[in-house]
Structure formats: C-alpha cells, structure tokens
NUNUNU-527040 format. One record per atom (N, C-alpha, C): residue number from 1; atom name; x, y, z. Coordinates in steps of 0.2 Angstrom, whole numbers. Layout:
N
   num   atome       x       y       z
   NUM      CA       X       Y       Z
...
END
This chain:
113
   num   atome       x       y       z
     1       N       5     -13       0
     1      CA      10     -16       4
     1       C       7     -19      10
     2       N      11     -23      13
     2      CA       8     -27      19
     2       C      14     -29      23
     3       N      13     -31      30
     3      CA      18     -33      34
     3       C      21     -40      31
     4       N      17     -44      28
     4      CA      20     -50      25
     4       C      24     -49      19
     5       N      23     -44      15
     5      CA      26     -44       9
     5       C      31     -38       9
     6       N      31     -33      13
     6      CA      35     -28      13
     6       C      43     -30      14
     7       N      44     -34      19
     7      CA      51     -36      20
     7       C      54     -39      14
     8       N      51     -44      11
     8      CA      54     -46       4
     8       C      55     -41      -1
     9       N      50     -37      -2
     9      CA      50     -31      -7
     9       C      56     -27      -5
    10       N      57     -25       1
    10      CA      62     -20       3
    10       C      69     -24       1
    11       N      70     -30       3
    11      CA      76     -34       2
    11       C      77     -34      -6
    12       N      72     -36      -9
    12      CA      73     -37     -17
    12       C      75     -30     -20
    13       N      71     -25     -18
    13      CA      73     -18     -20
    13       C      80     -17     -19
    14       N      83     -18     -13
    14      CA      90     -17     -11
    14       C      94     -21     -15
    15       N      93     -27     -17
    15      CA      97     -32     -21
    15       C      97     -29     -28
    16       N      91     -27     -31
    16      CA      91     -24     -37
    16       C      96     -18     -38
    17       N      95     -13     -33
    17      CA     100      -8     -32
    17       C     107     -10     -32
    18       N     108     -15     -28
    18      CA     115     -17     -28
    18       C     118     -20     -35
    19       N     114     -23     -38
    19      CA     116     -26     -45
    19       C     117     -20     -50
    20       N     112     -15     -50
    20      CA     113     -10     -54
    20       C     119      -6     -53
    21       N     121      -5     -47
    21      CA     127      -1     -45
    21       C     133      -5     -44
    22       N     133     -11     -45
    22      CA     139     -16     -43
    22       C     145     -13     -47
    23       N     145     -11     -53
    23      CA     150      -9     -57
    23       C     152      -2     -57
    24       N     148       2     -53
    24      CA     149       9     -52
    24       C     154      10     -46
    25       N     157      16     -46
    25      CA     161      18     -40
    25       C     157      18     -34
    26       N     159      15     -28
    26      CA     155      16     -22
    26       C     153      23     -20
    27       N     147      24     -18
    27      CA     146      31     -16
    27       C     141      30     -10
    28       N     143      32      -4
    28      CA     139      32       2
    28       C     133      37       1
    29       N     135      43      -2
    29      CA     130      48      -3
    29       C     124      46      -7
    30       N     126      43     -13
    30      CA     121      40     -17
    30       C     117      35     -14
    31       N     120      30     -10
    31      CA     117      24      -7
    31       C     112      27      -2
    32       N     114      32       2
    32      CA     110      35       7
    32       C     104      39       4
    33       N     105      42      -1
    33      CA     100      46      -5
    33       C      94      41      -7
    34       N      97      36     -11
    34      CA      92      31     -13
    34       C      88      27      -7
    35       N      92      26      -2
    35      CA      89      22       4
    35       C      84      27       7
    36       N      85      33       8
    36      CA      80      38      10
    36       C      74      38       6
    37       N      75      39      -1
    37      CA      69      40      -5
    37       C      65      33      -5
    38       N      68      27      -5
    38      CA      65      21      -5
    38       C      61      20       1
    39       N      64      22       7
    39      CA      60      21      13
    39       C      55      26      14
    40       N      55      32      11
    40      CA      50      37      11
    40       C      44      34       8
    41       N      45      31       2
    41      CA      39      28      -2
    41       C      36      23       2
    42       N      40      18       5
    42      CA      38      12       8
    42       C      34      14      15
    43       N      37      18      19
    43      CA      34      21      25
    43       C      28      25      23
    44       N      28      29      18
    44      CA      23      33      17
    44       C      17      29      15
    45       N      17      25      10
    45      CA      12      21       8
    45       C       9      16      14
    46       N      14      12      17
    46      CA      12       7      22
    46       C       9      10      28
    47       N      12      16      31
    47      CA       9      19      37
    47       C       3      22      35
    48       N       2      25      29
    48      CA      -4      28      26
    48       C     -10      22      26
    49       N      -8      16      24
    49      CA     -13      11      24
    49       C     -14       9      31
    50       N      -9       8      35
    50      CA     -11       6      42
    50       C     -15      11      46
    51       N     -15      17      44
    51      CA     -19      23      47
    51       C     -25      24      44
    52       N     -27      20      39
    52      CA     -33      20      35
    52       C     -34      27      32
    53       N     -28      30      29
    53      CA     -29      36      25
    53       C     -33      35      19
    54       N     -38      40      18
    54      CA     -42      40      12
    54       C     -39      39       5
    55       N     -33      42       4
    55      CA     -29      41      -2
    55       C     -27      34      -3
    56       N     -27      30       2
    56      CA     -24      23       1
    56       C     -30      18      -1
    57       N     -36      21      -2
    57      CA     -42      16      -3
    57       C     -41      12     -10
    58       N     -38      16     -15
    58      CA     -37      12     -21
    58       C     -32       6     -20
    59       N     -27       6     -16
    59      CA     -23       1     -15
    59       C     -26      -5     -11
    60       N     -29      -3      -6
    60      CA     -32      -9      -2
    60       C     -38     -12      -5
    61       N     -42      -8      -9
    61      CA     -48     -11     -13
    61       C     -45     -15     -18
    62       N     -40     -13     -22
    62      CA     -37     -18     -27
    62       C     -34     -24     -24
    63       N     -32     -24     -18
    63      CA     -30     -30     -14
    63       C     -36     -34     -11
    64       N     -42     -32     -12
    64      CA     -48     -35      -9
    64       C     -48     -35      -2
    65       N     -45     -30       1
    65      CA     -46     -30       9
    65       C     -51     -25      11
    66       N     -53     -25      17
    66      CA     -59     -21      19
    66       C     -56     -14      22
    67       N     -50     -13      23
    67      CA     -47      -7      24
    67       C     -39      -7      23
    68       N     -36      -2      24
    68      CA     -29      -2      24
    68       C     -26      -6      29
    69       N     -28      -5      35
    69      CA     -26      -9      41
    69       C     -27     -16      40
    70       N     -33     -18      38
    70      CA     -34     -25      36
    70       C     -29     -28      32
    71       N     -27     -24      26
    71      CA     -22     -26      22
    71       C     -15     -27      25
    72       N     -13     -22      29
    72      CA      -7     -22      32
    72       C      -6     -28      37
    73       N     -11     -29      41
    73      CA     -11     -34      46
    73       C     -12     -41      43
    74       N     -17     -42      38
    74      CA     -19     -49      36
    74       C     -16     -51      29
    75       N     -15     -46      25
    75      CA     -12     -47      18
    75       C     -16     -52      14
    76       N     -23     -53      16
    76      CA     -27     -58      12
    76       C     -26     -65      14
    77       N     -21     -66      20
    77      CA     -19     -73      22
    77       C     -21     -74      29
    78       N     -20     -69      33
    78      CA     -21     -70      40
    78       C     -28     -68      42
    79       N     -31     -69      48
    79      CA     -37     -68      50
    79       C     -37     -64      57
    80       N     -33     -59      57
    80      CA     -32     -55      63
    80       C     -38     -50      63
    81       N     -42     -49      68
    81      CA     -47     -44      68
    81       C     -44     -37      69
    82       N     -44     -34      63
    82      CA     -40     -27      62
    82       C     -45     -22      65
    83       N     -51     -23      66
    83      CA     -56     -18      69
    83       C     -54     -17      77
    84       N     -51     -22      80
    84      CA     -50     -22      87
    84       C     -43     -21      88
    85       N     -39     -19      84
    85      CA     -32     -17      85
    85       C     -31     -12      90
    86       N     -27     -14      95
    86      CA     -27     -10     101
    86       C     -19      -8     102
    87       N     -17      -5     108
    87      CA     -11      -3     109
    87       C      -5      -8     108
    88       N      -7     -14     110
    88      CA      -2     -20     109
    88       C       0     -21     101
    89       N      -6     -21      97
    89      CA      -5     -22      90
    89       C      -2     -16      87
    90       N      -3     -10      89
    90      CA       0      -4      87
    90       C       8      -4      88
    91       N       9      -6      94
    91      CA      16      -6      96
    91       C      20     -11      92
    92       N      17     -17      91
    92      CA      20     -22      87
    92       C      21     -20      80
    93       N      16     -16      77
    93      CA      16     -14      70
    93       C      22      -8      70
    94       N      22      -4      75
    94      CA      28       1      75
    94       C      34      -2      75
    95       N      35      -8      78
    95      CA      41     -11      79
    95       C      43     -14      72
    96       N      38     -17      68
    96      CA      39     -20      62
    96       C      41     -14      57
    97       N      37      -9      57
    97      CA      39      -3      53
    97       C      47      -1      54
    98       N      49      -1      60
    98      CA      56       1      62
    98       C      61      -4      59
    99       N      59     -10      57
    99      CA      64     -15      54
    99       C      64     -14      47
   100       N      60     -10      44
   100      CA      60      -9      36
   100       C      67      -7      34
   101       N      70      -2      37
   101      CA      77       0      34
   101       C      82      -6      34
   102       N      81     -10      39
   102      CA      86     -16      40
   102       C      85     -21      33
   103       N      79     -22      31
   103      CA      78     -26      26
   103       C      81     -23      19
   104       N      80     -17      18
   104      CA      83     -13      13
   104       C      90     -13      13
   105       N      93     -12      19
   105      CA     100     -12      19
   105       C     103     -19      18
   106       N     100     -24      20
   106      CA     102     -31      19
   106       C     103     -33      12
   107       N      98     -30       8
   107      CA      98     -31       1
   107       C     103     -26      -3
   108       N     104     -20       0
   108      CA     109     -16      -3
   108       C     116     -17      -2
   109       N     118     -20       3
   109      CA     125     -21       5
   109       C     128     -25       0
   110       N     134     -23      -2
   110      CA     138     -26      -7
   110       C     141     -32      -5
   111       N     141     -37     -10
   111      CA     144     -44      -8
   111       C     151     -44     -11
   112       N     155     -47      -7
   112      CA     162     -48      -9
   112       C     162     -53     -14
   113       N     167     -52     -19
   113      CA     168     -57     -24
   113       C     167     -55     -31
END
C-alpha cells in the first residue's frame, strides 16, 4: 500500500461493501465492524511499511521499492528522498493516515435512489 494508491483502494473497498450490502437491512453495527476491520488491515500494513517493519519486506520488495517508507512515500512514481524523512514528513504522513477512514466512509455511504 502507498499514499498514492491507498485512498482509491479504501474508497473502492467501501463502494464494494456498499454494493454487497445495498439490498440488506441497514446495520450501523455491521458497518462499524466492517469499517474497523478494514481500517485495522490498512493501517496495520501501511504504518508497518512506513516504519520499515521487517515483516513488511515482502510487500515492498514485490513493489520494487528500497524500503517500506520508500514505497509509502514514492509509490514507484515520485522521487522523495525517503532516507531524509524528518519531522515535517512524519507529520504530513500522519495527517494522510488520519484521512484513511474518510476515504472508506465516502465509499461505504449509501447512495439515494
């Protein structure tokens, strides 16, 4: 996962959930449980990558990145020097992570009609 692809993945995951449950009885409890589980997976993997946790190595290697943080920041597209990430980069990254539930919610919300 990376900062460039996570928001669209979260949104599309939410849209898929909405389509699957469209004809079911609305359930805030179910929606919340699915949202919490989905976010746990996304944050767990993405933050693990950003922090260069050893268990994430197969993910960033598969993506041809030099580290988990390299993958999260650059996504194979940008040229940010991930080795010099400092407090400003970390704060911006934390802010982006904080938006993840919004992307999922935007996808999950029921459409009228």
